[in-house]
C-alpha positions as CSV (number, residue, x, y, z in Angstrom):
1,M,125.0,-106.7,46.0
2,G,123.5,-110.0,45.1
3,P,122.0,-111.3,41.9
4,R,119.4,-109.0,40.3
5,G,115.8,-109.9,41.1
6,L,116.4,-111.7,44.5
7,P,115.2,-109.7,47.5
8,P,117.8,-109.0,50.3
9,L,115.9,-111.1,52.9
10,L,116.0,-114.2,50.6
11,L,119.7,-113.7,50.2
12,V,120.2,-113.6,53.9
13,L,118.3,-116.9,54.5
14,L,120.2,-118.6,51.7
15,G,123.4,-117.5,53.2
16,C,122.4,-118.9,56.6
17,A,121.4,-122.2,55.1
18,A,124.7,-122.5,53.3
19,S,126.6,-121.7,56.5
20,V,124.6,-124.3,58.5
21,S,125.2,-126.9,55.8
22,A,128.9,-126.2,56.0
23,Q,128.9,-126.5,59.7
24,A,127.0,-129.8,59.7
25,G,129.4,-131.3,57.2
26,A,132.4,-130.3,59.4
27,T,131.0,-131.8,62.6
28,P,131.7,-135.5,63.2
29,A,128.5,-136.8,64.8
30,V,126.3,-139.8,64.7
31,T,122.9,-139.0,63.1
32,T,119.6,-140.1,64.7
33,E,116.1,-139.4,63.7
34,R,116.0,-135.8,64.8
35,F,119.2,-134.8,66.3
36,N,123.0,-135.2,66.0
37,Y,124.9,-136.2,69.1
38,T,128.5,-136.6,70.2
39,E,129.0,-139.3,72.8
40,A,130.4,-137.9,76.1
41,A,130.5,-140.8,78.5
42,S,129.5,-144.5,78.8
43,A,129.1,-146.0,82.3
44,T,126.6,-147.5,84.6
45,L,123.8,-145.5,86.2
46,G,124.9,-142.9,88.7
47,P,127.9,-140.9,87.2
48,S,127.9,-137.1,87.4
49,L,128.0,-134.9,84.3
50,Q,131.2,-135.3,82.4
51,P,132.9,-132.6,80.3
52,R,133.1,-132.8,76.5
53,P,135.9,-135.2,75.6
54,P,139.0,-133.7,74.1
55,G,139.1,-133.7,70.3
56,T,135.3,-133.4,70.0
57,S,134.5,-130.6,67.6
58,R,131.9,-128.0,68.3
59,P,129.9,-126.5,65.5
60,P,130.9,-123.0,64.5
61,G,128.5,-120.4,65.8
62,L,128.0,-122.3,69.1
63,S,131.6,-121.9,70.4
64,S,130.9,-118.7,72.2
65,G,128.1,-117.1,74.1
66,P,126.2,-118.4,77.2
67,R,124.2,-121.5,76.9
68,P,120.8,-121.9,78.6
69,T,121.3,-123.1,82.2
70,P,119.7,-126.6,82.5
71,V,116.8,-126.7,84.8
72,T,117.3,-130.4,85.7
73,D,120.2,-132.8,85.7
74,V,119.2,-135.4,83.1
75,A,121.7,-137.9,84.5
76,A,119.9,-137.9,87.8
77,L,116.4,-137.5,86.4
78,C,114.2,-140.6,86.1
79,V,110.6,-139.9,85.0
80,C,109.4,-143.5,85.1
81,D,110.5,-144.0,88.8
82,L,107.1,-143.9,90.4
83,S,107.5,-146.4,93.3
84,P,109.7,-145.4,96.3
85,A,112.3,-148.1,97.3
86,Q,110.9,-150.5,94.6
87,C,111.9,-151.3,91.1
88,D,109.5,-150.1,88.4
89,V,109.1,-152.5,85.5
90,N,111.0,-151.5,82.3
91,C,112.3,-148.4,84.0
92,C,116.0,-148.6,83.2
93,C,117.0,-145.5,85.1
94,D,115.4,-146.6,88.3
95,P,118.2,-146.8,90.9
96,D,116.2,-149.5,92.9
97,C,116.5,-152.0,90.0
98,S,119.1,-154.7,90.2
99,S,120.4,-157.3,87.7
100,V,117.7,-159.7,88.8
101,D,115.1,-157.2,87.9
102,F,116.7,-156.6,84.5
103,S,116.1,-160.3,83.6
104,V,112.4,-159.7,83.3
105,F,112.7,-156.4,81.4
106,S,111.7,-156.5,77.8
107,T,112.9,-153.0,76.8
108,C,113.5,-149.5,78.3
109,S,110.3,-147.6,78.6
110,V,112.2,-144.3,78.6
111,P,115.3,-144.8,76.6
112,V,116.3,-141.1,76.2
113,V,116.0,-138.3,78.8
114,T,116.5,-134.8,77.5
115,G,115.5,-131.3,78.4
116,D,114.0,-128.8,76.0
117,S,114.4,-130.0,72.4
118,Q,114.5,-126.4,71.1
119,F,117.9,-125.8,72.6
120,C,120.8,-125.7,70.2
121,S,123.0,-127.9,72.5
122,Q,122.2,-129.8,75.7
123,K,123.0,-132.9,77.6
124,A,121.0,-136.2,77.2
125,A,121.0,-139.5,79.1
126,I,120.6,-142.7,77.0
127,Y,119.6,-146.0,78.6
128,S,119.7,-149.5,77.1
129,L,120.0,-153.1,78.2
130,N,122.6,-155.7,77.4
131,F,120.8,-159.1,77.4
132,T,123.9,-161.0,76.2
133,A,125.5,-160.5,79.7
134,D,124.7,-162.9,82.5
135,P,123.0,-161.4,84.4
136,P,121.7,-158.7,82.1
137,Q,123.3,-155.3,82.6
138,R,122.1,-151.7,82.2
139,I,124.1,-149.4,79.8
140,F,124.1,-145.7,80.5
141,K,125.5,-143.0,78.2
142,L,125.7,-139.3,78.8
143,V,125.9,-137.5,75.4
144,D,125.9,-134.0,74.0
145,W,122.8,-133.5,71.7
146,I,123.3,-130.9,69.0
147,N,120.2,-129.5,67.2
148,P,120.9,-129.1,63.5
149,S,118.0,-126.6,63.0
150,I,118.9,-123.0,62.4
151,F,115.8,-122.0,64.5
152,C,117.0,-123.1,67.9
153,I,117.5,-121.4,71.3
154,R,121.1,-120.5,71.8
155,N,120.8,-118.6,75.0
156,T,117.9,-117.5,77.1
157,N,117.3,-114.4,79.2
158,Y,113.7,-115.1,80.3
159,K,113.8,-117.5,83.3
160,P,110.0,-118.0,83.7
161,A,110.0,-119.6,80.2
162,L,111.9,-122.5,81.6
163,S,109.0,-123.8,83.7
164,F,105.3,-124.4,83.0
165,I,102.6,-121.9,83.8
166,N,99.8,-122.8,86.2
167,P,96.8,-124.3,84.4
168,E,93.6,-122.5,84.4
169,V,91.2,-124.0,87.0
170,P,87.7,-124.5,85.7
171,D,84.9,-122.6,87.5
172,E,81.4,-121.5,86.7
173,N,82.6,-118.5,84.7
174,N,85.1,-120.2,82.4
175,F,83.7,-123.7,82.1
176,D,82.0,-123.2,78.8
177,K,85.1,-121.6,77.3
178,L,87.3,-124.5,78.4
179,M,84.7,-127.1,77.2
180,K,85.0,-125.6,73.7
181,T,88.8,-125.8,73.6
182,S,89.0,-129.4,75.0
183,D,89.0,-132.5,72.9
184,G,86.3,-134.2,74.9
185,F,86.4,-136.7,77.8
186,T,86.7,-140.5,78.1
187,L,84.7,-141.9,81.0
188,N,84.6,-145.6,80.3
189,A,88.0,-146.7,81.4
190,E,90.1,-146.2,84.6
191,S,93.3,-147.2,82.9
192,D,94.7,-146.4,79.5
193,V,97.7,-148.7,79.8
194,S,98.8,-150.0,76.4
195,F,101.5,-152.5,75.7
196,P,103.1,-153.6,72.4
197,A,102.0,-156.9,70.9
198,K,104.9,-159.3,70.4
199,L,104.5,-161.4,67.3
200,D,106.7,-164.3,66.3
201,A,108.7,-163.9,69.5
202,P,110.9,-166.9,70.5
203,P,109.7,-169.0,73.3
204,T,111.1,-168.0,76.7
205,A,111.3,-169.7,80.1
206,K,109.8,-166.8,81.9
207,Y,107.2,-164.1,81.6
208,E,108.4,-160.7,80.6
209,Y,106.7,-157.3,80.9
210,G,103.8,-157.1,78.5
211,A,103.8,-160.8,77.6
212,R,100.4,-162.5,77.4
213,L,99.5,-164.8,80.3
214,Q,99.0,-168.3,78.8
215,T,96.5,-170.8,80.0
216,S,96.1,-174.5,79.3
217,D,94.0,-173.8,76.1
218,S,94.7,-170.2,75.1
219,F,95.5,-167.1,77.1
220,L,94.0,-165.4,80.1
221,R,91.2,-163.1,79.0
222,F,90.7,-159.7,80.5
223,P,87.4,-158.0,79.3
224,S,87.8,-154.4,78.5
225,P,86.2,-151.7,76.2
226,L,87.9,-151.0,72.9
227,T,86.3,-148.6,70.4
228,S,83.1,-148.2,72.5
229,S,82.0,-148.9,76.1
230,L,80.9,-152.4,75.2
231,C,82.9,-155.3,76.7
232,T,85.4,-157.2,74.5
233,D,86.2,-160.6,75.9
234,D,89.2,-161.4,73.6
235,N,91.5,-158.9,75.2
236,P,94.5,-160.7,76.7
237,A,95.9,-160.0,80.2
238,A,99.5,-158.9,80.1
239,F,102.2,-159.7,82.6
240,L,102.9,-156.9,85.2
241,V,100.4,-154.6,83.6
242,N,97.9,-153.5,86.3
243,Q,94.5,-152.5,84.9
244,A,91.1,-151.5,86.1
245,V,88.4,-151.0,83.6
246,K,84.6,-150.7,83.3
247,C,82.5,-151.8,80.4
248,T,78.9,-152.5,79.6
249,R,77.0,-155.5,78.1
250,E,73.8,-155.6,76.1
251,I,72.1,-158.8,77.4
252,N,68.7,-160.5,76.9
253,L,67.5,-161.1,80.5
254,E,65.5,-164.2,79.5
255,E,68.7,-165.8,78.2
256,C,71.1,-164.8,81.0
257,E,71.7,-168.4,82.0
258,K,73.3,-169.0,78.7
259,I,75.7,-166.0,78.7
260,E,79.1,-167.2,79.9
261,A,80.5,-163.7,80.7
262,L,77.9,-163.4,83.5
263,S,78.9,-166.6,85.4
264,M,81.6,-167.2,87.9
265,A,82.8,-170.3,86.2
266,Y,83.9,-168.3,83.1
267,Y,86.5,-166.5,85.1
268,S,87.6,-169.1,87.6
269,G,87.8,-172.0,85.2
270,P,91.1,-171.4,83.3
271,E,94.4,-172.6,84.6
272,I,97.4,-170.3,84.1
273,L,100.8,-171.6,83.0
274,T,103.5,-170.8,85.5
275,V,105.9,-169.8,82.6
276,P,105.2,-169.7,78.9
277,N,104.8,-173.1,77.1
278,S,105.2,-175.1,80.3
279,R,103.2,-178.0,81.6
280,K,103.0,-176.7,85.2
281,K,99.7,-175.0,85.8
282,V,98.4,-172.7,88.5
283,P,94.7,-173.0,89.3
284,I,92.6,-169.9,90.0
285,T,91.3,-169.8,93.6
286,V,88.2,-168.0,94.6
287,K,89.0,-166.0,97.8
288,S,85.8,-164.1,98.5
289,I,82.3,-163.7,97.2
290,I,80.1,-160.7,98.0
291,I,76.4,-160.6,97.2
292,Q,74.8,-157.3,96.3
293,S,71.0,-157.1,96.7
294,L,68.6,-155.0,94.6
295,N,68.7,-152.2,97.3
296,K,72.6,-152.2,97.1
297,T,73.2,-153.9,100.5
298,L,76.3,-156.1,100.5
299,T,76.7,-159.5,102.2
300,Q,79.9,-161.6,102.2
301,L,79.5,-165.4,101.9
302,E,81.5,-167.7,104.1
303,N,81.5,-170.4,101.4
304,T,83.5,-169.8,98.2
305,T,81.9,-172.5,96.0
306,I,81.0,-171.6,92.4
307,L,77.4,-170.2,92.2
308,Q,75.3,-170.8,89.0
309,L,73.2,-168.3,87.2
310,A,69.5,-168.5,88.0
311,L,66.5,-167.0,86.2
312,I,63.7,-166.0,88.6
313,S,60.2,-165.1,87.4
314,A,57.8,-163.5,89.8
315,G,54.7,-162.6,87.8
316,P,55.6,-159.8,85.4
317,V,59.0,-159.3,87.0
318,T,62.0,-161.2,85.7
319,L,65.3,-161.4,87.6
320,C,68.6,-163.0,87.1
321,S,70.6,-163.8,90.2
322,N,74.4,-164.5,90.8
323,V,75.4,-162.3,88.0
324,V,79.0,-161.2,88.0
325,L,79.3,-157.4,88.6
326,E,82.9,-157.1,89.5
327,V,86.0,-159.3,89.3
328,K,89.3,-158.6,91.1
329,C,92.2,-160.8,90.1
330,S,95.4,-160.9,92.2
331,L,98.4,-162.6,90.7
332,T,101.6,-163.4,92.7
333,Y,104.9,-163.8,90.8
334,T,108.5,-164.4,91.6
335,D,111.6,-162.3,90.6
336,A,112.3,-165.0,88.0
337,G,109.1,-164.1,86.0
338,E,107.1,-167.1,87.2
339,V,103.4,-166.9,88.2
340,I,102.8,-169.0,91.3
341,K,99.4,-167.9,92.6
342,A,96.1,-166.6,91.3
343,D,93.2,-165.3,93.5
344,L,89.8,-164.0,92.5
345,S,87.3,-161.9,94.4
346,F,83.7,-161.6,93.1
347,L,80.9,-159.2,93.5
348,L,77.7,-160.8,92.5
349,G,74.3,-159.3,92.2
350,T,70.7,-159.7,91.0
351,V,69.8,-158.0,87.7
352,S,66.4,-156.7,86.6
353,R,65.3,-155.1,83.4
354,A,66.0,-151.7,85.0
355,V,69.8,-152.2,85.0
356,V,70.1,-153.4,81.4
357,P,72.5,-152.7,79.8
358,L,74.7,-154.1,82.5
359,Q,77.9,-152.5,83.7
360,Q,80.8,-154.7,84.8
361,K,84.2,-153.8,86.4
362,F,87.4,-155.8,86.1
363,V,90.6,-155.3,88.1
364,I,93.9,-157.1,87.8
365,H,97.1,-156.4,89.7
366,F,100.4,-158.2,90.3
367,I,102.2,-158.8,93.6
368,Q,105.8,-159.8,93.8
369,L,106.6,-162.7,96.3
370,N,108.1,-161.8,99.6
371,T,107.9,-158.0,99.1
372,K,106.1,-155.4,101.1
373,P,105.3,-151.8,100.1
374,V,107.5,-149.2,101.8
375,P,105.2,-146.9,103.9
376,L,106.0,-143.1,103.9
377,S,105.2,-140.4,106.4
378,G,104.1,-138.1,103.6
379,N,104.6,-137.4,99.9
380,P,106.4,-135.2,99.9
381,G,105.5,-133.2,103.0
382,Y,104.9,-134.7,106.4
383,V,101.3,-135.7,107.3
384,V,100.1,-134.8,110.8
385,G,100.1,-137.9,113.0
386,L,102.7,-140.0,111.1
387,P,106.1,-140.7,112.6
388,L,109.2,-138.6,111.9
389,A,111.7,-140.4,109.7
390,A,115.2,-140.4,111.3
391,G,118.4,-142.3,111.1
392,V,122.1,-142.4,111.8
393,Q,125.0,-141.4,109.5
394,P,127.9,-143.6,110.5
395,Q,130.5,-141.4,108.7
396,K,130.6,-138.2,106.8
397,G,129.6,-138.6,103.2
398,S,127.8,-141.9,103.7
399,G,124.1,-142.6,103.5
400,I,121.6,-142.6,106.3
401,I,121.0,-145.9,108.2
402,Q,117.4,-146.4,109.3
403,T,115.6,-149.1,111.2
404,T,112.9,-151.1,109.4
405,N,110.4,-150.1,112.0
406,R,109.5,-146.5,111.1
407,Y,107.7,-146.1,114.4
408,G,111.0,-146.8,116.2
409,Q,113.3,-144.4,114.4
410,L,112.8,-141.4,116.7
411,T,111.2,-142.2,120.1
412,I,110.8,-140.8,123.6
413,L,110.1,-142.2,127.0
414,R,106.6,-143.6,127.4
415,S,104.7,-143.0,130.6
416,T,103.1,-145.9,132.4
417,T,101.0,-146.5,135.5
418,E,104.0,-147.8,137.5
419,Q,105.9,-144.4,137.1
420,D,109.1,-146.2,138.0
421,C,112.0,-145.4,135.6
422,L,113.9,-148.6,136.2
423,V,110.8,-150.7,135.4
424,I,109.7,-149.0,132.2
425,E,113.2,-149.0,130.6
426,G,112.8,-149.9,126.9
427,I,109.2,-148.9,126.6
428,R,109.1,-146.1,124.0
429,T,106.6,-144.1,122.0
430,P,107.3,-142.7,118.5
431,V,107.5,-138.9,117.9
432,L,104.6,-138.1,115.6
433,F,104.7,-135.0,113.4
434,G,102.6,-132.1,114.7
435,Y,101.9,-133.7,118.1
436,N,103.4,-132.0,121.1
437,M,104.1,-134.7,123.7
438,Q,105.4,-134.9,127.3
439,S,106.1,-138.0,129.4
440,G,108.0,-138.9,132.5
441,C,108.7,-141.2,135.4
442,K,110.1,-141.3,138.9
443,L,113.6,-142.3,139.9
444,R,114.4,-143.4,143.5
445,L,117.9,-142.2,144.4
446,T,119.5,-144.2,147.2
447,K,123.0,-144.7,148.6
448,A,123.1,-148.3,147.3
449,L,123.6,-147.2,143.7
450,P,126.7,-145.1,142.7
451,C,126.1,-141.7,141.2
452,W,128.0,-142.4,137.9
453,L,126.1,-145.6,137.3
454,M,122.8,-143.9,137.9
455,A,123.8,-141.1,135.5
456,Q,124.5,-143.5,132.7
457,K,121.3,-145.4,133.4
458,V,119.2,-142.2,133.2
459,E,120.8,-140.9,130.0
460,S,120.3,-144.2,128.3
461,L,116.7,-144.1,129.5
462,L,116.1,-140.7,128.0
463,K,117.8,-141.2,124.7
464,G,116.8,-144.8,124.1
465,Q,118.8,-147.2,122.0
466,G,120.5,-145.6,119.0
467,F,119.4,-142.0,119.2
468,P,119.4,-140.6,115.6
469,D,121.6,-137.8,114.5
470,H,119.6,-136.9,111.3
471,V,115.9,-136.3,110.6
472,A,114.4,-136.4,107.1
473,P,113.2,-133.0,105.8
474,F,110.2,-134.6,104.0
475,G,108.1,-137.6,104.6
476,N,109.4,-139.3,101.4
477,S,113.1,-138.4,101.7
478,Q,115.5,-141.1,100.5
479,A,118.2,-142.4,102.7
480,Q,120.9,-142.0,100.0
481,D,120.3,-138.3,99.8
482,A,122.2,-137.6,103.0
483,L,122.9,-134.0,102.2
484,D,119.2,-133.1,102.2
485,W,118.7,-134.5,105.8
486,V,118.5,-132.2,108.8
487,P,121.2,-132.8,111.5
488,V,120.1,-133.1,115.1
489,H,121.8,-130.4,117.2
490,F,122.4,-132.1,120.6
491,I,123.0,-129.7,123.5
492,T,123.9,-130.6,127.0
493,Q,123.1,-128.2,129.9
494,S,124.3,-128.9,133.5
495,Y,124.3,-127.2,136.8
496,N,127.2,-128.2,139.0
497,M,127.2,-128.1,142.8
498,K,130.0,-129.1,145.2
499,D,129.7,-132.5,146.8
500,S,126.6,-133.4,144.7
501,C,125.4,-136.0,142.3
502,Q,124.8,-134.7,138.8
503,L,122.0,-136.6,136.9
504,P,120.2,-135.9,133.6
505,V,116.6,-135.0,134.4
506,A,115.0,-133.9,131.1
507,L,115.3,-134.3,127.4
508,V,113.6,-131.6,125.4
509,I,113.3,-132.0,121.6
510,E,112.3,-129.0,119.5
511,V,111.3,-129.6,115.8
512,K,111.0,-126.5,113.6
513,W,109.1,-126.9,110.4
514,T,107.8,-124.6,107.6
515,K,105.2,-124.7,104.9
516,Y,106.9,-125.3,101.6
517,G,105.6,-124.9,98.1
518,S,102.3,-123.5,96.7
519,L,99.8,-121.7,98.9
520,L,97.1,-123.9,97.5
521,N,98.8,-127.1,98.7
522,P,101.6,-126.3,101.1
523,Q,103.9,-129.2,102.2
524,A,105.3,-129.6,105.7
525,R,109.1,-129.5,105.7
526,V,111.4,-130.0,108.8
527,V,114.2,-127.4,108.8
528,N,115.7,-127.7,112.3
529,V,115.8,-130.3,115.1
530,T,117.4,-129.6,118.6
531,A,117.7,-132.1,121.4
532,N,118.5,-130.5,124.8
533,L,119.7,-132.8,127.6
534,I,119.3,-131.0,130.9
535,S,121.2,-132.2,133.9
536,S,120.9,-131.1,137.5
537,S,122.8,-131.7,140.7
538,F,121.4,-133.4,143.8
539,P,123.0,-133.9,147.2
540,E,124.3,-137.4,147.9
541,P,121.7,-139.3,149.9
542,S,122.9,-140.7,153.2
543,A,122.5,-144.3,154.3
544,G,118.9,-145.3,154.7
545,D,117.6,-142.2,153.0
546,E,115.7,-142.1,149.7
547,K,115.1,-139.3,147.3
548,I,112.6,-139.3,144.5
549,I,113.6,-137.4,141.3
550,L,111.2,-136.6,138.4
551,I,112.6,-137.6,134.9
552,S,110.8,-136.1,131.9
553,T,110.9,-135.9,128.1
554,A,109.1,-133.3,125.9
555,V,108.6,-132.8,122.2
556,T,107.4,-129.5,120.7
557,F,106.7,-128.6,117.1
558,V,107.2,-124.9,116.1
559,D,105.9,-123.5,112.8
560,V,108.5,-121.0,111.5
561,S,106.7,-120.4,108.2
562,A,107.2,-116.8,106.9
563,P,103.9,-115.2,105.8
564,A,103.2,-115.2,102.1
565,E,103.6,-111.8,100.4
566,A,102.1,-110.9,97.1
567,G,104.6,-110.0,94.5
568,F,104.1,-108.0,91.3
569,R,106.3,-108.0,88.2
570,A,107.9,-104.7,87.3
571,L,106.4,-102.9,84.3
572,P,108.4,-103.4,81.1
573,T,110.5,-100.6,79.8
574,I,111.4,-100.0,76.2
575,N,115.1,-99.5,75.6
576,A,115.1,-98.5,71.9
577,R,117.1,-95.9,70.0
578,L,115.4,-94.0,67.3
579,P,117.2,-93.0,64.1
580,F,118.6,-89.5,64.1
581,D,116.3,-88.5,61.3
582,F,113.1,-90.2,62.6
583,F,111.2,-86.8,63.0
584,F,112.5,-85.4,59.7
585,P,111.4,-83.0,58.3
586,F,109.6,-81.7,61.4
587,V,112.7,-81.4,63.5
């Protein structure tokens, strides 16, 4: 019995709070803003999950009972890695980033990667940068996060709660209901990228992510809408921040020649400093000019000289020509954070009173020097008509080695008009996903060439140089994920005859694939690849005789997708025991 006047439920809650306070005081942990954590490991990116170090205490009450099974491995998860085979700026967990890339980082955009914050205990990955090292280094820590709240999830028995539900798709029946529950829409900007302003920052010899691009007199201006759709010209352009925005201008058509924001010279005049506070400048070059007429037809000019605004009056109609409607700025930079090139592309037009207020579009993007985007054959599933990604695994446990030419990773013999196998050696055609192909050539078998030499020649002709032993399951599969790749099953069939010459005559490749994922947007996934080399025996030709043999290759794609079946959840059952006197006094 507790003190008089306190209800039993209040006593239970006070007892829980006192127990939790005692537990928190007994657990040695470092306190952060919301959680307590105990450090479990400290290493560079890439370690596997480590167990709790010996001697680390666990809060009472969490020492027994099953924990929620983690849905993802936080040590391998990188939510800011958006570009395949390229380093994403300020993404400290990106495996494609090197020490050279860290030198232009300003901070880690995602410093902590965790699962569900409502769990009582879970793993968390913490990333930071060590700028004192030369070159800068990435610091990775795998820690155990402990939730001090008494209202946390200790174990879970409802697996669907670990993933998101499918959103409700708007249609003509539920559109009004969804419109009332939404917070409205924003239609004036194509990019909502924001970056922190750095005040009183020490001068640096390179541009860092988010730093303002300096010019000879101020900074490079990038017009954009702020609180409304009207253009604001004092917005600075930030280094490595790609943007595309639209905004409107209220103009007086009779004074259009005096409005600087409508002229080409306003955007092409500034000179960008290669690095902050330097004397070396990069002029802005006009690469192309496109003129848009009143009826929306486009004409590209061969000359890229600066055009001046011109006010045209034709009776009651007043027009303003050479008005800037769209500006595209392309900036080239080096891995040392130096801007070396600036190009502009203009879209000019003629404006009348009918199009006032005027809408303008501004685009800025950054290109790193001596880099090319890595093309994919799908994302994630294969796209019909794109080449299969394939490679060679030199030893078990290593990554996949691929050629830089994705159209030369898996090839077959290409048919030509000559039809001579010895002439077309080396001429190949790529295996394209979803395309069944067949090709061939003719081989002249004579007494002059030995049978064993002819057999090696034909096999090399069919397989090509460096026939792959693995094929990527998806179009965006990474070479380092070798365990996910599909091995090529190579089969040799031969038919022996006495006193005959055995030669390979055909290479048949069969690719089995399946539809993977949602029925609304299925993705093509390769599940099996078989290469069948068929050999046949031919009698040895006599002197002066000649025998013509047909050599062929074939590729077939087989859809092995299982038909989708509708599934229904079992009806819930109530497993509850009633008190023995529940029906008293009736029973």
